[in-house]
C-alpha positions in Angstrom: 18.2 -15.9 -17.3 19.3 -14.0 -20.4 17.8 -10.4 -21.0 17.3 -9.6 -24.6 18.3 -6.3 -26.2 14.5 -5.3 -26.5 13.9 -6.0 -22.8 17.1 -4.1 -21.7 15.9 -1.1 -24.0 12.4 -1.1 -22.5 13.7 -1.0 -19.0 16.1 2.1 -19.9 13.1 3.6 -21.7 11.1 3.2 -18.6 13.6 4.5 -16.2 14.4 7.5 -18.5 10.8 8.5 -19.1 9.6 8.2 -15.4 8.2 11.5 -13.9 7.1 12.3 -10.5 3.3 12.5 -10.9 1.4 14.5 -8.0 -1.8 15.2 -9.8 -4.0 14.2 -12.5 -5.0 10.9 -10.9 -7.8 8.9 -12.6 -10.8 8.1 -10.5 -11.1 4.6 -12.4 -11.0 1.6 -10.3 -7.9 -0.4 -11.2 -9.0 -3.8 -12.5 -8.0 -6.8 -10.1 -5.6 -8.4 -12.7 -3.7 -5.3 -13.1 -3.4 -4.5 -9.3 -2.1 -8.1 -8.8 0.3 -7.7 -11.4 1.7 -4.4 -10.1 1.8 -5.8 -6.4 3.5 -9.0 -7.6 6.2 -6.9 -9.5 6.5 -4.8 -6.2 7.1 -7.6 -4.1 9.8 -8.9 -6.2 11.5 -5.4 -6.4 15.1 -5.5 -5.4 16.2 -4.5 -1.9 19.3 -4.7 0.4 19.8 -8.5 1.0 16.3 -9.1 -0.4 14.9 -7.6 3.0 12.0 -6.0 1.2 11.2 -3.6 4.1 7.8 -2.5 2.7 4.3 -3.2 3.3 1.3 -2.6 1.0 -2.1 -1.8 2.2 -5.2 -1.7 -0.2 -7.6 0.7 0.9 -11.1 0.4 -1.2 -13.5 2.0 1.6 -14.5 5.4 0.2 -14.7 6.9 3.8 -11.3 5.6 4.8 -9.9 7.0 1.4 -11.5 10.4 2.0 -9.9 10.4 5.8 -6.5 9.6 4.4 -6.9 12.5 1.9 -7.9 14.9 4.4 -5.1 13.9 6.8 -2.7 14.3 3.6 -4.1 17.6 2.8 -3.8 19.0 6.5 -0.1 17.7 6.8 0.7 19.1 3.4 -0.7 22.5 4.2 1.2 22.4 7.6 4.5 21.5 5.9 4.0 24.2 3.0 4.2 26.9 5.6 7.8 25.9 6.3 8.7 27.2 2.8 8.9 30.7 1.2 5.8 31.7 -0.9 7.5 31.0 -4.1 8.3 27.4 -3.0 4.8 26.8 -1.7 3.3 27.3 -5.1 5.5 24.5 -6.3 
């Protein structure tokens, strides 16, 4: 398979523009075709020896989502106490 110059540049642009995003998530439902495209790409992502040591769990139930968020917030608050006040705000 040959990768074109444009395809290579798109990969580098994506890598260089990537940012760690932890806020400003949209509440919009992800269209099924987009979700399947992302999961297909994730399933084909490189791993050592093509071992792919990951699992994906799709949570659609609002109550379960809320419980997961609550658990995360509790764990995050607990962990934040391990840092100085300056670091906690970051």
